[in-house]
N, C-alpha and C positions, 0 to 999 in steps of 0.2 A: 304702363302695363308693367308687371313683373318679371322678368327675364332671367331671375337665378338660375343656376345651371350647377349641381353636384354629382359627385360620382362617376364622371368620364371617362371611360376606358375603353380601348383601342381591342376589338375582336375580330377575329378571322369571319369573314363572309360564308356562311354556308348554303343558305337559301335566300331569297330574297321574292317577293310578288313586285316588287319596282326594277330591278333590275338583273341581269344575267352574263356573269362575263364568260368570255370564251377566245378562244385563238385560232386564227386563220394562216393556215400555212399554204404558201402559195410560190411560184417560181418567176421571177421577172428579170428578162435580159438574162436567160442561160441561169441565174443564182437563185439558188433556195432561201426563201424568208420565211418569216413568222413574225405575225403582228398580234398582239393582245387586244381584246375589242370587251365592249359593256353594250349588251341589248336592253334600252330603254323605252318605255313610252314616248310617244309623239304626244305636244303638249300645243295647249295655247295661252296667247298673253291679251291683255289690252291695257292699252295709253287712256286712261279716266281723265278727263277734263273737267271739273264743276266750275259751270259760268256762274253761278251766284258768288263763288269764294274767288274767283278767277285765279284758281289753283289747279294744278295735278294732285292725285290722289295713288300714294304709295301706298305699299304694304310692307311692313316692317317685322323680320321675323329671325329667328335662331336658329342656323344653319351650320350644323354637326363638323359637316369638312371644311367650312371655311372656319371655324374655331381650329380644326386642325393644322389646318395651314398657317396661321394666323403662330400658334404656338410652336410650332416646327420651325417656321421661319423667325421666330423671337421678333414678332410685330406687336410695338407699342401695344396698339390697340387688341386686344385679344377675347373679344367679347363674342365674336362669332355671327354680330348681327347684322343682316342684309337688308337692302332697300330694291324693293322690285316691281315690277308691273304686278298687275292681280293676274293669277295665272293658276292654270291646273294643266292635270295631264290627262291624255284621253283614254280612260279605262273604262265608261260605264257605257260602251256602243252607241253613243251618240254623235252626232256631225260635230263639227267643230264650232260653228257657232251657237249651238242648243249648251255646248260643252261650257262655251265661256260664258254664257248669259248666267247658267247656273251656277259658275264660278264668281262671278260678280258680285251675287247675291251673298253666296256662302261667306266670301272672304271680308265684303263690305258694307252689306248691308241694302245695298243699291239695286232696284228693281228695272230694268233697261231691258227693251226689245229689238232697240233700234242702235245696233252697232256696226261699224264697217269695217269690212276685211282689207288690211293695207297691203299685207304680202304675207310670203311663208320664206323659211331659209330655214338651213340644216345648222344643228348646234353640235358641238363637240367633236368637230371633224377627226381629229387624233385618234381618237378611241371607241368613240358612240353613233353619230353620226343619225341622231334622230331629228325628225321635222318639228318646228315648231310655227305655229299661225299665226300672225300680231294681227290685231284688233283695235279700233279706236270708238269708245265712246264718250256722249259726253251726258253729265248728270246734272242736277237738283235736288234742293231736298224736298221737291215733292214725289222723290222716288225712292227716299229712303223707308224701307219697310221694316229692318232691325239693326244691331248695332254690328253685325259683321262680326269679325275676329275669328272666322273658321269655323270647321265642324268636329266634334269628335273630341280629340285631346289636342288640336292645333291649337296655337298661342300666337297671333297675328294684331300687330297694331297697324290703325290706320293712320298716314302721314299724310298732311297737304303741304306741298312747297308751291310759294305763291309764283305766278306766272314773271314775277320780275327778278325772281331769285334762282329761275328754273337753271341759266346757264352756268351760274356760280355753282350749284347743286352738282351738276351733270360732270364738271370738271373736279369736284373734291373729292380726291382721292381718299381722305380717311373716312369717305362713307361709301361702304361696299354697296358695290351693283354691276348687275350684268352688261353687257353690252347692248341687249336688245332695249334695256330702257334708253341708254344715252340714242341710239337709233331711232327711237320713235319719238323722243324731243325732237330731234334734229328734224326730222318726219314732218312733223306738228309747226315749225317752223317755217318751213318752206309748202306746207298746203293748206294750213287750219289759221295760221296767227292774225293774216288781215283780216278775217272774219270778226275776233275780237280787240282790233284794235281803236 
């Protein structure tokens, strides 16, 4: 997939349908304080295991905020590409399971209705504190209904990582990933791996 990026510019945030920055002033132990925050949508994510390929399915995409961090901190790999669980924001009025099923079809092209809720947790505690619900699902090629890749102008690449390589992958710091991906693999090792040995 072509991830060619050009004409990058950093511009002030005026309005957004995805985030809303604000500050909270408060008093703690008699001392006045102020904290900058960002309101964001809750979200869902799903660890997908492909039974026939004995592999995990992740999505890879360009994230401008990661590119900015890499550029600002002079990190050699300045491409802004991330490896992620299939995920999406809760912005359509659906429940978490329905949202996740829809996102799986849009991003990966696999259609499944049997996903397992694993847990939910807070993300971005220092400034955002939105909630993300994690699911788990098993797929095979009989469930493939489209090529995936996202909707509208999303550019999402599907990446399969073999079970035999997954621990190397989650500890490979050259591949940018979020803690929920790493956690989900460790959860799978503890709760599902024996089923596939």
